[in-house]
N, C-alpha and C positions, 0 to 999 in steps of 0.2 A: 504494500500500500504506500502510495506517495501522492503528494499534491502536484508533483511534476511528472507528467506522463512520460517524458523521455528518461526519467530516472528509474522507472519500473523495469526491472530485469537487466539493469546495466551491469551489475556485478554477479548476480546469481540467476539461475534459471527460475522462471516463475510459471506456476501451473495455472493460477487464477489471478490475473492482474486486477488490482482494485485502485481506481483513480479517485482520490478525494482527500479531504482534510481528515487526519487521523482521529481527532476528537469527535467530530460530527459523525463520521462513518462508524466508529466504534460504538458510540451511543445508539445509533440506528440498528446496527447488527445485534447489540445486546438486547434492545427492546424487542426485536423480532425473534430472538432465540429461545423464547419461552422460559427464560431464567426464572426460577422460583416455582415453576409448575412441573418441573421434571422430577420424578421420584428417583432419588439416589440413596446409596448407603454410605454413611460416613466411614471411611476406611483409614482415617488419619492415625488412629491408635495402632492398627495392624501394620501400617507402613512404618511407624515409629519403632515398633518392636522388631520388625525385620531389619531396620537400619541398625539397631543396637546389635543384633546378631551378626550382621554383615561387618560392622565395625570391629567387633571382637575377633571374628575370623580373619579379617584383613590385618589386624594388629599381630595376630599369631603368625600369619604368613610372612609379613614384613620382618618380624623378629627373627625368623629363620633364614631370610634371604640376605646373604652376605656379598652377593655379586662377585664371588670368588676372591674377595679381599680379606676374608677371615673374621671380619666384624660386621654384623648387620647394622645398618644405620638407625633403624627404629629403636632398638634398646639403647643405643648410644644417645639418641635424642632424649629418651626417657630419663637416663641418668643425668644428662646435662640439664634437663628441666628441673630436676630435684635440687640442683646445686646452683641455680642462677635465679636472679630476681624475677618475679612473676611476669613482668612485661618486657624483659630484656630482648627477646627475639621478635617482638611484634613489628619492628621497623624493617625487618628482613623478609624478603619474599621466600617462598618455598624453594625456589631454584637457588637463591643465595645461600640458604641454610644447607641445601644439599651440597653445594660447592664447598662450603666451609667444612662440612663433615668429611668430604673426600680429601680435602687438604690435611685435616687432622689425621685421617687414616694413613695418608702417604707418609706423614712425619712419624707415625707410630710403627711403620713397617721396618723390619730390620734391613739394614743396608747390606747388599751382597758385596763380598770382597772378591777381587780377581787375583 
């Protein structure tokens, strides 16, 4: 959807192009969509419990994955989190944190002698 007809489909393929102001068009579509009259089942609790299960399984998987370096990054982050101030890492992105851990792991690896 766009208010500029030439912009529709410029960067991505479009199946159903919609030309119009986003606010006006969205309100019109919402009004015509029978919102509030559709019978649904609230599945938020089920989704939340499944997310908890997935998170626990993902943490176990990550804790075992050392990428061939001998130390998995997930438990290393867990230990670092226990010994650093609560908001210490918030200014770093996930990729920056990953690079920091890789650098720490490289420093911790024994140096091979020739």
